[in-house]
C-alpha positions in Angstrom: -173.3 -47.0 -46.0 -170.8 -44.1 -45.6 -169.2 -43.1 -48.8 -165.4 -43.1 -48.5 -163.6 -40.0 -49.6 -160.7 -39.9 -52.0 -157.0 -40.2 -50.9 -156.4 -36.6 -52.0 -159.3 -35.4 -49.9 -157.9 -37.3 -46.9 -154.5 -35.7 -47.3 -156.1 -32.2 -47.5 -158.1 -33.0 -44.4 -154.9 -33.9 -42.5 -153.3 -30.6 -43.5 -156.4 -28.7 -42.4 -156.9 -30.2 -38.9 -153.3 -31.2 -38.0 -152.4 -27.7 -36.5 -155.7 -27.6 -34.6 -155.1 -31.1 -33.3 -151.5 -30.2 -32.1 -152.7 -27.0 -30.3 -155.9 -28.5 -28.7 -156.2 -29.9 -25.2 -156.8 -33.6 -24.5 -160.6 -33.4 -24.9 -160.4 -31.5 -28.2 -157.8 -33.8 -29.6 -160.0 -36.7 -28.8 -163.0 -35.2 -30.6 -160.8 -34.3 -33.7 -159.4 -37.7 -33.8 -162.8 -39.4 -33.5 -164.2 -37.2 -36.4 -161.1 -37.7 -38.5 -161.2 -41.4 -38.2 -164.9 -41.6 -38.9 -164.6 -39.5 -42.1 -161.4 -41.1 -43.5 -162.0 -44.7 -42.4 -158.5 -44.9 -40.9 -157.8 -46.9 -37.7 -157.4 -44.6 -34.7 -153.7 -45.4 -34.3 -153.0 -44.7 -37.9 -155.1 -41.5 -37.8 -153.2 -40.4 -34.7 -149.9 -40.8 -36.4 -151.0 -38.8 -39.4 -152.3 -36.0 -37.3 -149.1 -35.8 -35.2 -147.0 -35.8 -38.3 -149.1 -33.2 -40.0 -149.1 -34.8 -43.4 -150.9 -37.5 -45.4 -149.6 -40.8 -46.5 -148.2 -39.3 -49.8 -150.3 -41.5 -52.1 -152.6 -38.8 -53.6 -150.5 -38.0 -56.7 -148.6 -40.3 -59.0 -147.0 -43.1 -57.0 -143.3 -42.3 -56.3 -140.7 -44.6 -57.6 -139.9 -47.5 -55.2 -136.7 -48.4 -56.9 -133.8 -48.3 -54.4 -131.2 -50.2 -56.4 -129.1 -47.7 -58.3 -126.7 -48.2 -61.2 -123.8 -49.3 -58.9 -125.9 -52.1 -57.5 -127.0 -53.2 -61.0 -123.4 -53.1 -62.3 -122.2 -55.3 -59.4 -125.1 -57.7 -60.0 -124.1 -58.0 -63.7 -120.5 -58.9 -62.6 -121.8 -61.6 -60.3 -124.2 -62.9 -62.8 -121.4 -63.2 -65.4 -119.2 -64.9 -62.8 -121.9 -67.5 -62.1 -122.1 -68.4 -65.8 -125.4 -66.4 -66.2 -127.5 -68.7 -64.0 -131.2 -67.9 -63.5 -132.3 -65.4 -60.8 -133.8 -68.1 -58.5 -130.4 -69.9 -58.4 -128.4 -66.7 -58.2 -130.2 -65.2 -55.2 -129.0 -67.7 -52.6 -125.5 -67.7 -54.2 -125.0 -64.0 -53.9 -123.6 -63.9 -50.4 -121.0 -66.6 -51.2 -120.0 -65.0 -54.5 -119.7 -61.5 -53.0 -117.5 -62.8 -50.2 -115.3 -64.8 -52.5 -114.8 -62.2 -55.1 -114.1 -59.5 -52.5 -111.6 -61.8 -50.8 -109.7 -62.4 -54.1 -109.8 -58.7 -55.2 -112.2 -59.2 -58.1 -114.9 -57.0 -56.5 -115.0 -53.9 -54.3 -118.3 -52.7 -52.9 -119.1 -49.8 -50.6 -121.2 -51.0 -47.6 -124.4 -49.4 -48.9 -124.2 -51.0 -52.3 -123.2 -54.4 -50.7 -126.2 -54.3 -48.3 -128.6 -53.4 -51.1 -127.2 -56.1 -53.4 -127.6 -58.8 -50.8 -131.2 -57.6 -50.0 -132.4 -58.1 -53.6 -135.1 -60.7 -54.2 -135.1 -63.1 -57.1 -137.8 -61.1 -58.8 -135.9 -57.9 -58.5 -132.7 -59.6 -59.8 -134.8 -60.8 -62.8 -136.0 -57.2 -63.5 -132.5 -55.7 -63.0 -130.9 -58.1 -65.5 -133.7 -57.8 -68.1 -131.9 -55.3 -70.3 -128.5 -57.0 -70.3 -130.2 -60.3 -71.1 -132.0 -58.9 -74.1 -128.8 -57.3 -75.4 -127.0 -60.6 -75.0 -129.8 -62.6 -76.5 -130.3 -64.6 -73.2 -133.7 -63.1 -72.2 -135.5 -66.3 -73.3 -135.5 -69.5 -71.3 -132.4 -71.6 -71.9 -133.3 -74.6 -74.0 -132.2 -78.1 -73.1 -128.9 -79.1 -74.6 -129.0 -81.7 -77.4 -127.3 -84.1 -74.9 -130.1 -83.9 -72.5 -132.0 -86.8 -74.0 -128.7 -88.8 -74.0 -128.2 -88.0 -70.3 -131.7 -89.2 -69.4 -131.2 -92.4 -71.3 -127.9 -93.3 -69.5 -128.4 -95.4 -66.3 -126.8 -94.0 -63.1 -125.0 -96.4 -60.8 -122.6 -96.2 -57.9 -119.6 -98.3 -56.9 -121.9 -100.6 -54.8 -123.9 -101.5 -57.9 -121.1 -103.5 -59.7 -121.7 -106.8 -57.9 -118.4 -108.5 -58.8 -118.2 -107.7 -62.6 -116.2 -109.5 -65.2 -112.9 -107.8 -66.5 -113.7 -105.3 -69.3 -116.0 -102.9 -67.4 -113.9 -99.7 -67.0 -114.3 -96.3 -65.4 -113.2 -93.3 -67.5 -112.1 -90.0 -66.1 -110.1 -86.9 -67.2 -107.3 -85.6 -65.1 -106.6 -81.9 -65.8 -102.9 -80.8 -65.6 -103.7 -77.1 -65.2 -102.0 -76.4 -61.9 -103.7 -74.1 -59.4 -105.6 -72.1 -62.1 -108.0 -73.8 -64.5 -107.8 -71.2 -67.2 -106.4 -71.4 -70.8 -105.2 -74.4 -72.7 -103.6 -77.4 -70.9 -103.1 -81.1 -71.4 -105.5 -83.6 -69.8 -105.1 -87.3 -69.3 -107.7 -89.8 -70.1 -107.6 -92.6 -67.5 -109.3 -96.0 -67.9 -109.5 -98.2 -64.8 -110.9 -101.7 -65.0 -113.3 -102.4 -62.1 -112.5 -106.1 -61.6 -108.7 -106.1 -61.9 -107.6 -102.5 -61.4 -105.8 -102.5 -64.8 -105.2 -98.9 -65.8 -104.4 -97.3 -69.1 -103.7 -93.6 -69.6 -103.3 -91.3 -72.7 -102.8 -87.6 -73.1 -105.4 -85.2 -74.6 -103.8 -81.9 -75.8 -107.4 -80.4 -76.0 -110.8 -81.2 -74.6 -112.5 -82.3 -77.8 -115.0 -85.2 -78.3 -113.6 -86.4 -81.6 -110.1 -86.5 -80.3 -111.3 -88.3 -77.1 -113.1 -90.9 -79.3 -109.9 -91.5 -81.3 -107.8 -91.9 -78.1 -110.3 -94.2 -76.6 -110.1 -96.4 -79.7 -106.4 -96.7 -79.3 -106.6 -97.5 -75.6 -109.0 -100.3 -76.4 -106.3 -102.0 -78.4 -104.0 -101.9 -75.4 -106.4 -103.6 -73.0 -105.6 -107.3 -72.3 -109.4 -108.1 -72.4 -112.4 -106.9 -74.5 -113.9 -103.6 -73.5 -117.4 -104.5 -72.3 -118.6 -101.3 -70.7 -117.5 -97.7 -70.2 -118.7 -95.7 -67.2 -118.1 -92.0 -67.0 -119.2 -88.9 -65.0 -121.5 -86.3 -66.6 -118.6 -84.3 -68.2 -119.9 -82.9 -71.5 -116.9 -84.3 -73.4 -118.2 -87.8 -72.5 -122.0 -87.1 -72.6 -122.2 -84.8 -75.6 
């Protein structure tokens, strides 16, 4: 079996014969190519490209850095990660084009074309590596644990409007209506709305803040106003209900 030469020796061989290959006639170039391919183990097409270029493949020394995402790309990625509530890399990757377009449209982000294209070309694994330092600084490098309410959520049955099957009065749906206007930021009043499935009877009460203890107290007062006993309470998965 022929012993393969090292990568450094292959690169030296390219440098030694490339000039002779370029100056030779067709017959001589064929002989040089045949010998070069036999010694290096390269495919003829690849060997031909190396001899025409006059240089090796650049892998003889320490491997050059393959990192193409500079600090501007990383900073933009951190902004998008924060805007997405620090979701994981696998969920953030398909969301990037939507986030970038929306944040640029609303003036929250301005990217030069090169940074934008590099950002959108990042894989989930590269995103994970790029966010490694900022996650460690923020104490979010470890996998997020399930919230205490996760067991409660799993124990609550899910049903749709079609599952009621003509219920008795007393089974109500609960919802919160936010009075925040066009911007859901800061403090604002919310209204707790209870609607009976059978009769449509509705009771409403204001909540100055989103807080579970306050909601429980308000719900207790609304029970006294209902013209029938409260038999069941159906909510969405809002944390103020499911906590």
